[in-house]
C-alpha positions in Angstrom: 16.3 130.6 21.2 15.4 132.8 24.2 16.5 136.1 23.9 15.8 136.7 27.9 18.5 138.2 29.8 20.3 135.8 32.6 21.1 137.5 35.8 23.8 137.2 37.2 23.5 136.6 41.1 26.6 138.9 42.0 25.3 141.3 40.1 22.0 140.9 41.5 23.1 141.5 45.4 25.5 144.3 44.0 22.4 146.0 43.0 20.4 145.5 46.1 23.3 147.2 47.9 23.4 150.0 45.5 19.9 150.8 45.3 18.8 149.8 48.8 15.7 147.9 47.7 14.2 144.6 46.4 11.6 146.4 44.7 11.5 144.6 41.1 10.9 148.1 39.0 14.2 149.6 41.0 16.0 146.5 40.2 15.2 146.1 36.9 16.6 149.6 36.4 19.7 148.7 38.0 20.4 145.9 36.2 19.1 146.9 32.8 16.6 144.1 32.1 13.0 144.0 32.3 10.7 143.5 35.2 9.6 140.2 34.5 13.0 139.1 34.2 13.7 140.2 37.9 10.7 138.4 38.8 11.8 135.3 37.2 14.8 135.6 38.8 13.4 135.9 42.4 11.0 133.0 41.6 13.5 130.5 40.7 14.0 128.0 43.4 18.1 128.2 42.8 17.9 131.9 43.7 16.4 131.6 47.3 19.9 131.8 48.8 20.8 134.9 46.9 17.3 136.7 47.9 17.9 135.3 51.6 21.3 137.1 51.5 19.5 140.1 50.3 17.0 140.4 52.5 19.8 139.8 55.4 21.3 142.9 54.2 18.8 145.3 54.0 17.6 143.9 57.8 21.1 144.8 59.2 20.1 148.4 58.4 16.8 147.8 60.2 15.8 149.8 63.2 13.9 147.1 64.4 16.9 144.8 64.5 20.0 147.8 65.4 20.6 148.7 68.8 22.0 152.2 69.5 25.2 150.3 71.1 26.0 148.6 68.3 25.2 151.2 65.5 28.4 152.6 64.0 28.5 155.7 61.6 28.7 153.5 58.2 25.4 151.6 59.3 23.6 154.6 60.6 24.3 156.3 57.1 22.6 153.1 55.5 19.6 153.3 57.4 16.7 154.0 55.4 16.0 157.6 57.4 19.3 158.7 56.9 19.7 157.7 53.3 16.3 159.8 52.5 17.6 162.7 54.2 20.9 162.6 52.7 19.0 162.2 49.0 17.2 165.5 50.2 20.2 167.4 50.9 21.8 167.0 47.5 18.6 167.6 45.9 18.7 170.9 47.8 22.4 170.9 46.4 23.7 171.2 50.1 27.7 171.1 50.2 29.4 167.5 51.2 31.0 169.3 54.1 27.8 170.5 55.3 26.1 167.3 54.6 28.9 165.2 56.8 28.8 167.8 59.6 25.1 167.6 60.1 24.9 163.8 59.9 27.6 163.3 62.4 26.2 165.6 64.7 22.7 164.0 64.5 24.7 160.4 64.8 26.3 161.7 68.0 22.7 162.7 69.1 21.2 159.3 68.5 24.0 157.7 70.4 23.8 160.5 73.3 20.2 159.4 73.6 20.7 155.8 73.0 18.3 155.3 69.9 18.1 155.0 66.1 17.3 157.4 63.6 13.8 155.6 63.0 12.9 155.5 66.4 13.9 159.1 67.5 11.2 161.8 67.8 11.3 165.6 67.7 9.7 165.9 71.3 12.9 164.0 72.1 15.2 166.1 70.2 13.6 169.2 71.5 14.4 168.8 74.8 17.8 168.2 74.1 18.4 171.1 71.7 16.8 173.4 74.4 19.0 172.2 77.2 21.8 172.7 75.2 20.6 176.0 74.3 20.5 177.5 77.3 24.1 175.8 78.4 25.1 178.1 75.3 23.5 181.3 76.3 24.7 180.7 80.0 28.3 180.0 78.6 28.2 176.7 80.4 30.1 173.3 79.0 27.8 171.5 76.5 27.7 168.1 76.1 30.3 167.0 73.9 30.1 166.2 70.2 26.3 168.0 70.3 27.0 171.6 70.5 24.2 173.8 70.1 25.6 175.7 66.9 25.4 172.4 64.9 23.0 170.1 66.3 19.8 172.6 65.8 20.8 172.9 62.3 21.1 168.9 61.9 18.0 168.2 64.0 15.6 170.7 61.8 17.1 169.4 58.6 16.4 165.9 59.5 12.7 166.3 60.5 11.7 168.5 57.8 13.6 166.2 55.1 12.5 162.8 56.5 9.5 163.5 58.0 8.2 166.4 56.1 7.8 168.9 59.4 7.6 172.5 58.9 10.3 175.1 59.9 7.4 176.8 61.8 6.2 174.0 63.7 10.2 173.0 64.8 10.6 176.8 65.7 7.5 176.6 68.1 9.2 173.7 69.5 12.2 175.6 70.2 14.3 174.0 67.7 14.8 177.3 66.0 17.4 179.3 63.6 18.1 182.4 65.2 21.5 184.1 65.0 24.2 182.7 67.3 26.2 184.9 69.8 28.6 187.1 68.0 27.0 186.8 64.7 27.9 189.7 62.1 30.9 190.6 64.7 33.4 190.9 62.0 30.8 192.6 59.4 32.5 195.6 59.5 35.8 195.0 59.0 37.5 195.5 55.5 41.0 195.3 53.9 41.6 198.9 53.5 43.6 199.6 50.0 46.9 199.8 50.9 46.7 196.8 52.7 45.4 195.0 49.7 48.1 196.4 47.6 51.0 195.4 50.3 49.1 192.1 50.4 49.4 191.6 46.8 53.2 192.4 46.9 53.9 190.1 49.4 52.1 187.5 47.6 54.0 187.8 44.4 57.5 187.9 46.2 56.7 185.1 47.8 55.3 183.1 44.7 58.5 184.2 42.8 60.8 183.2 45.7 59.3 180.0 46.7 57.8 178.9 43.3 54.9 178.4 44.6 51.7 178.5 42.3 49.3 178.5 45.7 50.2 182.0 46.0 49.3 183.4 42.7 46.1 181.1 43.1 45.4 182.6 46.7 45.8 186.1 44.8 43.6 185.7 42.1 40.8 184.1 44.2 41.0 186.8 47.0 40.5 189.7 44.2 37.9 187.9 42.6 35.9 187.3 46.1 36.5 191.2 46.7 35.3 192.0 43.1 32.1 190.2 43.1 31.4 189.7 46.9 31.6 185.9 46.6 32.0 183.2 49.3 35.1 181.1 49.5 33.6 177.9 48.5 31.1 179.3 45.9 34.2 180.8 44.0 36.4 177.8 44.6 33.7 175.3 43.2 33.4 177.3 40.2 34.6 175.5 36.7 34.0 176.3 33.2 32.9 172.6 32.4 30.4 172.5 35.3 28.8 176.3 35.1 27.4 178.8 32.9 28.9 182.1 31.9 29.2 184.6 29.3 32.0 186.3 28.1 32.2 189.4 26.0 34.9 192.1 25.6 33.8 194.5 28.1 31.4 192.3 30.6 32.1 188.5 32.1 29.2 187.1 33.9 29.7 183.9 35.9 27.1 182.0 37.4 27.8 181.1 41.1 25.9 178.8 43.1 26.0 179.8 46.6 24.5 180.4 50.1 20.6 181.6 49.4 17.6 181.5 52.1 16.7 178.6 54.5 20.2 177.0 53.8 19.5 176.7 50.3 21.9 177.0 47.6 20.8 179.9 44.8 22.4 180.4 41.5 23.9 183.7 41.2 25.1 186.1 38.5 28.6 187.8 39.2 29.5 190.6 36.5 32.9 191.4 36.2 33.2 195.0 34.3 36.1 197.9 34.0 39.4 197.9 36.1 38.0 194.8 37.9 37.5 192.6 34.7 41.0 194.0 33.4 42.3 192.8 36.8 40.4 189.1 36.7 41.5 189.0 32.9 45.2 189.2 34.1 44.5 186.2 36.2 43.0 183.9 33.6 45.5 184.9 30.8 48.2 183.5 33.1 46.3 180.8 34.7 45.5 179.1 31.5 48.3 180.1 29.4 46.0 182.1 27.0 47.2 185.2 25.3 44.9 188.3 27.1 43.2 189.1 23.8 42.4 185.6 22.9 40.6 185.1 26.4 36.6 185.3 25.3 37.6 182.6 22.6 39.7 180.6 24.5 38.5 180.1 27.9 35.2 178.2 27.1 37.0 175.5 26.2 38.8 175.7 29.8 37.8 172.3 31.9 39.7 172.9 34.9 38.9 175.2 38.2 39.6 178.7 38.3 41.7 178.0 41.2 42.8 174.2 41.2 45.4 174.6 44.2 42.5 174.8 46.7 40.7 171.6 44.9 41.0 168.2 47.0 42.0 164.9 44.9 37.7 163.9 45.4 36.8 167.3 43.7 35.8 168.8 47.1 37.2 172.5 47.4 39.7 173.1 50.3 38.8 176.4 51.8 41.4 175.6 54.9 44.3 175.7 52.3 43.8 179.3 51.2 43.1 180.7 54.6 46.4 179.3 55.8 48.0 181.3 52.9 45.9 184.7 53.2 45.6 185.1 56.9 49.6 185.5 57.7 49.7 187.4 54.7 47.3 189.9 55.4 49.2 190.1 59.0 52.3 190.9 57.3 50.5 193.6 55.1 49.3 195.1 58.1 45.2 194.6 58.6 44.6 196.8 61.4 43.0 193.5 63.3 43.8 190.8 65.8 41.4 188.3 64.8 39.4 188.2 61.4 37.7 185.7 59.3 40.8 185.6 56.5 38.7 184.9 53.6 35.0 185.9 54.3 36.6 189.4 55.0 36.7 190.3 51.2 32.8 190.0 51.2 32.7 192.0 53.9 34.8 194.5 52.2 33.1 194.2 49.0 29.8 195.2 50.7 31.4 198.4 52.3 33.1 199.6 49.8 30.1 199.1 47.0 27.3 200.4 49.4 29.7 203.5 49.4 30.2 203.4 45.5 26.4 203.4 44.9 25.6 205.5 47.3 23.7 203.1 49.7 21.9 201.5 47.2 21.2 198.2 49.0 19.2 196.4 46.3 21.8 196.7 43.8 24.4 195.8 46.2 22.4 192.5 47.2 21.8 191.7 43.9 25.9 192.0 42.7 27.1 190.6 45.5 24.6 187.9 46.7 22.3 188.7 49.5 18.9 187.4 49.4 17.7 190.7 50.9 18.6 194.0 52.0 18.1 193.7 55.8 21.3 191.8 56.1 23.2 194.5 54.8 21.7 196.8 56.4 21.9 195.1 59.7 25.3 194.2 59.6 26.9 197.0 57.0 25.4 199.8 58.4 22.4 202.2 57.7 22.3 204.6 55.1 24.0 207.9 56.9 22.6 211.5 56.7 25.0 212.9 54.0 23.7 210.0 51.6 20.0 211.0 52.3 20.4 214.4 51.9 22.4 213.9 48.7 19.1 211.6 47.8 16.8 214.6 48.5 18.6 217.2 46.7 18.5 214.9 43.5 14.4 214.4 44.4 14.5 218.2 44.1 16.1 218.7 41.0 19.1 220.3 42.7 22.3 220.2 40.4 25.2 219.7 42.5 28.7 218.2 42.0 28.7 214.5 43.6 32.0 212.8 44.8 32.9 209.7 43.2 33.9 206.5 45.0 35.4 203.9 43.1 35.0 200.4 43.6 38.8 199.4 42.7 41.6 196.7 44.1 
């Protein structure tokens, strides 16, 4: 009696569509059978119609058979170059939101140039990018769907991932990654302490009056980002079941995957101690319904996100929802700006207050807040002032003087 596994034709087709390949090795892995079983299936006369259907499916996404005019976004996403690009972005841990923005921008470019991803060249793209760049800096209308701010990143990402072109080569072609107009224009903004306290009072009152948990979580998230300098999407994505952490009585450390260099995500260790830790413990105690003194023992068994009110049904973070809460309530609290980034301003506030508290120790603040180098801190948040340099010189000379203390406190 034969123990060879019989391959069902429908399952075979499903695997072809799933892995987008007729490779015997890949199909064997997908079907859970041996490569010899797949070879026998392919060679059987009764399976010719199944093999023809599989080949027709793959051919329908071939650059040679698909016209740019008939190319839909779904068809484009299944073309081999785009599948390779998406796979590379997943390995680099690029967020789904950014992946979709880049792929949509590159799709619009392909449609505008009346070509498909496999036929497009870097030289052709460079000409369009340069045209858009000139219009961008001249404040002229840009081509709809391929704005310079997004197209340059999508083009760079595509050719670096799919064609292994270097970043320097693309930059020399004019597809660079220089800072855009207005970059850092909000960096000197911060939320003063009196505004922070009024903001907290307002959210607490609204939470009680409207029985709305989102106000409570928005406050907890704001305090966390202020205390650690974390970006909104990175803090919303954290959960105890998916990230590393260490909780002791006097120190909590979290693994946060946030922006690093060249668009790649980087693992940062965020630390909470002292008064900032006490504040966050209060949030976690209420959020997970765990007694304050039992948090270190009980929290590791928690499986949900820290801020579930801002997580979509598909598991993706929803920063727009928290911005819609934070911005109007900061305005109501009296923030001294007409225009400001409602959630990223906590990172700006951390940077400025942490620099003051450490007497402008750029290396320390960059490490704690999550900046890949001190250049950005110095450029956007201010060079060390004369008073700080004088104090440093006096210390070097062994002078004893009474230092002023500046505390990082909500």
